[in-house]
C-alpha positions in Angstrom: 12.9 7.5 0.5 10.5 5.4 1.8 8.2 3.0 -0.4 4.7 1.7 0.8 2.9 -1.8 -0.3 -0.9 -2.4 0.1 -2.7 -5.9 -0.7 -6.0 -5.6 -0.5 -8.4 -7.9 0.9 -12.2 -7.9 1.3 -12.8 -6.7 4.0 -9.3 -5.7 5.6 -5.9 -4.4 3.9 -1.9 -5.6 5.1 0.1 -2.6 4.6 3.9 -2.2 4.3 6.4 0.8 4.4 10.1 0.0 4.1 12.7 2.4 2.9 15.3 2.3 -0.1 17.6 -0.4 2.3 13.8 -3.0 2.4 14.3 -2.0 6.7 10.5 -2.7 7.2 9.7 0.2 9.0 5.5 -0.2 9.9 4.0 -3.3 8.5 0.3 -4.1 9.7 -2.8 -6.1 8.6 -5.7 -2.7 8.6 -9.7 -2.2 8.2 -10.8 -1.2 5.0 -11.3 2.0 6.6 -9.5 5.4 4.1 -9.2 7.0 7.7 -7.7 4.4 9.0 -5.0 3.6 6.4 -4.0 7.2 5.8 -3.6 7.9 9.4 -1.1 5.1 9.7 1.0 6.2 6.1 0.8 10.4 7.6 4.3 9.8 9.7 5.8 8.5 6.1 3.7 10.6 4.0 7.1 13.0 3.5 9.1 10.5 2.7 6.7 8.0 0.9 7.5 8.1 -2.9 4.9 6.1 -4.0 2.4 3.1 -2.7 1.4 0.3 -4.5 -1.6 -1.8 -4.4 -2.2 -5.2 -5.2 -5.6 -6.5 -5.4 -8.2 -8.3 -7.9 -11.3 -6.4 -7.1 -12.3 -3.9 -5.1 -9.6 -1.1 -4.7 -11.1 1.6 -6.5 -12.7 3.1 -3.1 -8.5 3.0 -1.6 -7.0 4.6 -5.2 -9.5 7.1 -5.5 -8.9 7.8 -1.7 -5.0 7.8 -1.2 -5.1 9.8 -4.7 -7.5 12.7 -3.6 -5.1 12.8 -0.2 -2.2 13.5 -2.5 -0.4 10.0 -3.0 1.0 9.1 -5.5 -0.3 5.7 -6.7 0.7 2.2 -8.5 -1.6 -0.6 -9.6 0.1 -4.0 -9.2 -0.9 -6.2 -11.4 -0.6 -9.5 -10.2 -0.9 -11.4 -13.5 2.2 -10.0 -14.5 4.5 -10.1 -11.1 6.8 -12.9 -11.1 5.8 -14.8 -8.2 8.9 -15.2 -6.0 10.9 -18.3 -6.1 11.6 -18.5 -2.2 7.9 -19.7 -1.0 
């Protein structure tokens, strides 16, 4: 089982795919281009159980596009997420 997290910024996205042992299989900053994000995720598509997108704004194009491409999406509410204590 694989998981994906996308940290969406104004002009780029940081995409991470990891397994259920927290081993990172893919980690890369990509331009905000749906075709490039989908191409990066395609090798993991069959095993991905979901994608979490973290963004304060401008997430509609990415979420709508990935849902249309058949992925399961979840939005992260950054105001409700506990900040990592190790920072």
